[in-house]
C-alpha positions in Angstrom: 13.3 17.0 -11.1 10.5 14.8 -9.9 9.0 14.8 -6.5 8.2 11.3 -5.1 5.7 11.2 -2.2 5.8 7.8 -0.6 3.6 6.1 2.0 4.1 2.7 3.6 1.7 0.5 5.4 3.2 -1.9 7.9 2.3 -4.6 10.4 4.1 -5.7 13.5 6.7 -8.4 13.4 5.6 -11.5 15.3 6.8 -11.5 18.9 8.5 -14.9 18.2 11.2 -13.1 16.2 12.9 -11.3 19.2 16.2 -10.7 17.4 14.4 -9.2 14.4 12.2 -7.0 16.6 15.4 -5.6 18.2 16.3 -4.2 14.8 12.8 -3.0 13.8 9.3 -3.7 15.1 7.4 -3.7 11.9 7.5 -4.9 8.3 6.3 -3.0 5.2 3.2 -4.6 3.6 2.4 -1.9 1.1 4.3 0.6 -0.9 2.3 3.6 -2.2 3.7 6.5 -4.0 2.9 9.4 -6.3 5.2 11.0 -8.8 4.9 14.7 -9.3 6.7 16.8 -12.0 8.5 20.1 -11.4 5.1 21.9 -11.4 3.9 19.5 -8.7 1.4 17.8 -11.0 0.7 14.1 -10.6 2.3 12.2 -13.5 2.2 8.6 -12.2 1.3 6.4 -9.2 2.9 3.3 -7.7 1.2 0.8 -5.5 2.2 -2.7 -4.5 1.6 -5.2 -1.7 4.7 -6.7 0.0 4.7 -10.2 1.5 6.0 -10.0 5.0 8.8 -12.4 6.1 8.4 -12.2 9.9 4.7 -11.5 10.2 2.9 -14.7 9.4 -0.6 -13.2 10.1 -1.5 -9.6 9.6 -2.3 -7.9 12.9 -6.1 -7.4 13.2 -5.8 -3.7 14.0 -3.5 -3.2 11.0 -6.0 -5.0 8.8 -8.9 -2.9 10.1 -6.9 0.3 9.6 -5.6 -0.4 6.2 -8.0 -2.9 4.7 -5.1 -5.2 3.8 -5.7 -8.9 4.5 -3.6 -12.0 4.7 -5.1 -13.0 1.3 -3.9 -9.8 -0.3 -0.4 -10.6 0.8 -0.4 -14.3 0.1 1.0 -14.0 -3.4 2.7 -10.6 -3.1 6.3 -10.1 -4.0 9.0 -9.7 -1.4 10.3 -6.4 0.1 13.4 -6.6 -2.2 11.3 -7.3 -5.3 8.9 -4.4 -4.6 11.8 -2.1 -3.9 13.4 -3.0 -7.2 10.1 -2.3 -9.0 9.8 1.0 -7.1 13.2 2.2 -8.1 12.5 1.2 -11.7 9.3 3.2 -11.5 11.2 6.2 -10.0 13.4 6.1 -13.1 16.7 7.8 -13.9 15.5 11.4 -13.5 16.7 13.3 -10.4 14.1 13.2 -7.6 13.3 14.3 -4.1 11.6 11.9 -1.7 8.8 13.0 0.6 6.9 11.2 3.4 4.5 12.1 6.1 6.8 12.0 9.2 10.1 10.4 9.6 8.6 7.0 10.3 8.5 5.9 6.7 12.2 6.6 6.2 13.2 4.9 9.4 11.0 1.9 8.6 12.4 1.5 5.1 16.1 1.8 6.2 15.5 -0.4 9.3 13.9 -3.0 7.1 16.9 -2.8 4.7 19.1 -3.4 7.7 17.0 -6.3 9.0 17.1 -8.0 5.6 20.8 -7.2 4.8 19.9 -4.9 1.9 21.4 -1.6 2.9 24.0 -1.7 0.2 21.6 -2.8 -2.4 19.1 0.1 -1.7 21.6 2.6 -0.4 20.3 5.2 -2.9 17.1 5.5 -0.9 18.6 5.1 2.6 21.3 7.7 2.0 18.9 10.2 0.5 17.4 12.9 2.6 13.6 12.3 2.9 11.6 15.5 3.2 9.2 15.3 6.2 5.9 16.8 5.0 4.5 16.7 8.5 7.2 19.0 9.8 6.5 21.4 7.0 2.8 21.3 7.7 3.3 21.9 11.4 5.5 24.9 10.7 3.2 26.5 8.0 0.0 26.0 10.0 1.7 27.0 13.3 0.8 24.1 15.5 3.0 22.3 18.0 1.8 18.7 17.9 2.1 16.1 15.2 -1.2 15.1 13.6 -2.2 12.4 11.2 -2.1 12.9 7.4 -5.9 12.4 7.3 -6.5 15.2 9.8 -4.1 17.5 8.0 -5.8 17.0 4.7 -9.2 17.4 6.3 -8.1 20.7 7.8 -7.2 21.9 4.3 -10.5 20.7 2.9 -8.7 18.1 0.8 -10.6 14.8 0.3 -8.6 11.9 1.6 -9.7 8.3 0.7 -8.3 5.2 2.1 -8.1 2.8 -0.7 
C-alpha cells in the first residue's frame, strides 16, 4: 500500500462569481504530492499548476505566500486535467491519502462539486483523507491547530517553500 501526502495551494474566487463562491470560496492553483511506500520512504513526487476558472488574477497575498504568479498559471492545465494526471500518477496500487488539516479534502471535493465533477473523481471524494494535523496535535499534546511549517520546525525538520 502506498501513502499519498497531498498539499494544495489555492486562491480566492473573484467576488464577481457570487453563485460559485456560495459553493466554495477558493480554487486550487497547485497540486503537490509525495508518494511513500509501505516503509514510508519517498518513491515519487507530483507537482502541477492548475489554471483557475473563476479567479482571473491571482490574489496578491496568495502570490506572496506561495510564489505562484499569473504567468505561472497562464498555460497551466485545468483542474480536471491535473486531477486526471494526478490519479494516473497515484496508479492502480492501493493507497491512503493524507493532508495537513481537513481543508485540502474539503477544497478538492467542493471544487469537484462546483465544476460538476463529483462523479468523475468520486474515488478521491469518497475516500477517507487522514488529517496529519490532528495526529500531530494528539501526539504532541497541544490543543490548537498550527501551520505545517511550524509543526515541521518544532520537529527540527527543514521545510522549504518551493
